[in-house]
LOTI-599560 format. One record per residue (C-alpha): x, y, z. Coordinates in Angstrom, 3 decimals, always signed. Each point is the difference from the previous one (the first is absolute). Layout:
# LOTI-599560
        X        Y        Z
        X        Y        Z
...
//
This chain:
# LOTI-599560
        X        Y        Z
 +144.003 +161.842 +135.619
   -3.626   -0.275   -0.910
   -1.500   -1.463   -3.080
   -1.764   +2.119   -2.464
   -3.788   -0.314   -0.636
   -0.639   -2.464   +2.756
   -3.439   -1.560   -0.009
   -2.598   +0.614   +2.786
   -2.077   -3.227   -0.406
   +1.441   -1.324   +3.192
   +0.027   -3.882   +0.262
   -2.525   -0.255   -2.820
   +1.360   -1.734   -3.035
   -0.048   +1.765   -3.406
   -2.023   -2.969   -1.283
   -2.785   +0.710   +2.590
   +0.101   +3.594   -1.014
   -0.315   -0.814   -3.698
   -2.891   -2.360   +0.927
   -1.805   +2.596   +1.942
   +0.405   +2.589   -2.811
   -1.261   -2.521   -2.583
   -3.124   -0.810   +2.195
   -0.582   +3.837   +0.316
   +0.205   +0.476   -3.744
   -3.580   -0.295   -1.725
   +1.647   -1.951   -2.921
   +1.965   -2.300   +2.303
   +3.230   +0.841   -1.929
   +3.425   -0.013   +1.553
   +1.275   +3.423   +0.876
   +2.828   +1.647   -1.727
   +3.481   +0.329   +1.581
   -0.564   +3.596   +0.420
   -3.034   -0.569   +1.915
   +1.541   -2.613   +2.243
   +2.999   +2.347   +0.595
   -2.402   +2.906   +0.999
   -2.113   -2.189   +2.261
   +3.031   -1.536   +1.897
   +1.539   +3.325   +0.512
   -2.975   +1.896   +1.358
   +0.691   +1.965   +3.144
   -2.485   +0.269   +2.815
   -0.290   +3.521   +1.414
   +1.129   +0.596   +3.479
   +2.393   -2.883   -0.005
   +3.868   +0.474   +0.106
   +2.125   -1.825   -2.581
   +3.883   -0.462   -0.041
   +0.618   +1.147   -3.486
   -1.315   +2.896   -1.951
   -2.775   -0.380   -2.446
   +1.328   +2.700   -2.511
   +1.651   -2.518   -2.353
   -2.917   -2.330   +0.069
   -2.484   +2.623   -0.562
   +2.033   +1.308   -2.984
   +0.239   -3.356   -1.566
   -3.845   -0.626   +0.375
   -0.404   +3.444   -1.561
   +2.241   -1.024   -2.943
   -1.950   -3.218   -0.449
   -3.342   +1.789   -0.119
   +1.286   +2.564   -2.441
   +1.935   -2.425   -2.331
   -0.958   +0.225   -3.719
   +1.333   -2.864   -2.125
   +1.847   +1.022   -3.198
   -2.317   -0.028   -3.016
   +2.335   -2.125   -2.153
   -0.265   -2.969   +2.468
   -2.914   -2.369   -0.572
   +0.487   -2.167   +3.020
   -1.461   +0.936   +3.336
   +2.659   +0.730   +2.753
   -1.048   +0.409   +3.552
   +1.245   +3.408   +1.372
   +1.514   -1.773   +3.017
   +2.632   -1.768   -2.167
   +0.899   +3.307   -1.679
   +0.203   +1.969   +3.266
   +1.578   -2.700   +2.180
   +2.511   -0.966   -2.642
   +1.321   -3.584   -0.631
   -0.922   -2.970   +2.205
   +2.776   -1.840   +1.756
   +0.686   -3.486   -1.417
   -2.123   -2.708   +1.399
   -2.183   +2.388   +1.945
   -3.282   +1.684   -0.698
   -1.047   +3.026   +1.973
   -3.469   +0.382   +1.406
   -0.553   -3.928   -0.205
   +1.504   -0.982   +3.299
   +2.928   -2.258   +0.954
   +0.904   -2.929   -2.251
   -2.033   +0.950   -2.972
   +1.865   -0.202   -3.282
   -0.660   +0.995   -3.557
   -0.384   -3.645   -0.919
   -2.610   -0.615   +2.721
   -1.871   +3.104   -1.079
   -0.107   -1.167   -3.556
   -1.541   -3.277   +0.903
   -2.568   +1.735   +2.267
   -0.988   +2.468   -2.529
   -0.276   -2.634   -2.872
   +3.291   +0.892   -1.852
   +0.561   -3.797   -0.429
   -3.685   -0.869   -0.569
   -0.830   -3.609   +0.019
   -1.430   -1.524   -3.070
   -3.691   +0.419   -0.026
   -2.248   -2.210   -1.993
   -3.599   +1.327   -0.935
   -2.757   -1.627   +1.836
   -1.797   -1.459   -3.072
   +3.240   -1.699   -1.134
   +0.472   -1.295   +3.470
   -3.370   -1.540   +0.064
   +0.630   -1.457   -3.384
   +3.177   -1.640   +1.328
   -1.740   -1.375   +3.062
   -2.820   -1.419   -2.223
   +2.434   -1.833   -2.295
   +1.931   -1.135   +3.025
   -3.143   -1.527   +1.484
   -0.833   -1.724   -3.402
   +3.542   -1.469   -0.166
   -0.225   -1.126   +3.601
   -3.219   -1.712   -0.857
   +1.570   -1.773   -3.067
   +2.994   -0.960   +2.010
   -2.266   -1.516   +2.641
   -1.985   -1.940   -2.748
   +3.243   -1.252   -1.620
   +1.409   -1.187   +3.362
   -3.417   -1.831   +0.676
   +0.158   -1.631   -3.491
   +3.650   -1.029   +0.705
   -0.844   -1.499   +3.384
   -3.024   -1.854   -1.652
   +2.281   -1.236   -2.758
   +2.566   -1.078   +2.538
   -2.520   -2.015   +2.053
   -1.347   -1.707   -3.206
   +3.441   -0.937   -1.101
   +0.779   -1.411   +3.385
   -3.359   -2.108   -0.012
   +1.047   -1.223   -3.431
   +3.512   -0.978   +1.123
   -1.520   -1.856   +3.175
   -2.393   -1.882   -2.391
   +2.934   -0.808   -2.452
   +2.074   -1.280   +3.042
   -2.854   -2.169   +1.215
   -0.549   -1.332   -3.537
   +3.789   -0.683   -0.189
   +0.050   -1.840   +3.218
   -3.073   -2.079   -0.882
   +1.556   -0.848   -3.402
   +3.368   -0.834   +1.586
   -1.705   -2.352   +2.454
   -2.167   -1.597   -2.790
   +3.213   -0.285   -2.244
   +1.995   -1.689   +2.909
   -2.833   -2.449   +0.642
   -0.221   -0.848   -3.751
   +3.629   -0.514   -0.099
   +0.033   -2.288   +3.009
   -2.864   -2.031   -1.487
   +1.973   -0.330   -3.250
   +3.013   -1.125   +1.891
   -2.012   -2.702   +1.704
   -1.190   -1.276   -3.296
   +3.472   -0.259   -1.439
   +2.006   -3.305   +0.310
   +2.788   -0.121   +2.674
   +2.716   -0.454   -2.721
   -0.937   +3.286   -1.646
   +0.067   +1.662   +3.411
   +3.452   -1.251   +0.827
   +1.221   +1.137   -3.357
   -1.330   +3.588   +0.621
   +1.741   -0.004   +3.399
   +3.331   -1.026   -1.450
   -0.053   +2.911   -2.414
//
């Protein structure tokens, strides 16, 4: 049992065929499914093939002669009309493993959020200003921290010198007191 409409592209992938067709196009646009189908089913004269070309030639002719109904506003590729419904999870003429979801991502169906260039430059400029302000604030905080640290060290030195002076004054006062008063103080 042979398959219908077998491709004649050989080991060349459909992605490569598409890319070649895109490069051959003067506008560098991707080819339609109809053009890819026709290109990948082209027969070389003088070569023998296992299957007949009748069905394929008839389908290519139907695709070329297809006229969309006038009441439809959306563009439909003749390939999808002639070849009928795609199988679930499989896209014809894209190669193995290509899904509809992957194709939507490639074609920009799920476009990423784009920011205009001028707006982006404005954001970058304001970001640079904020970075500079944060750097200056950090420097001020570090300077303030160093100043406070120096003040605390000065206060400690002053406290220790006053403590030493206070202790020496107390000792000199105790030396001047009579012995009876000192004994009364020790008893309490």
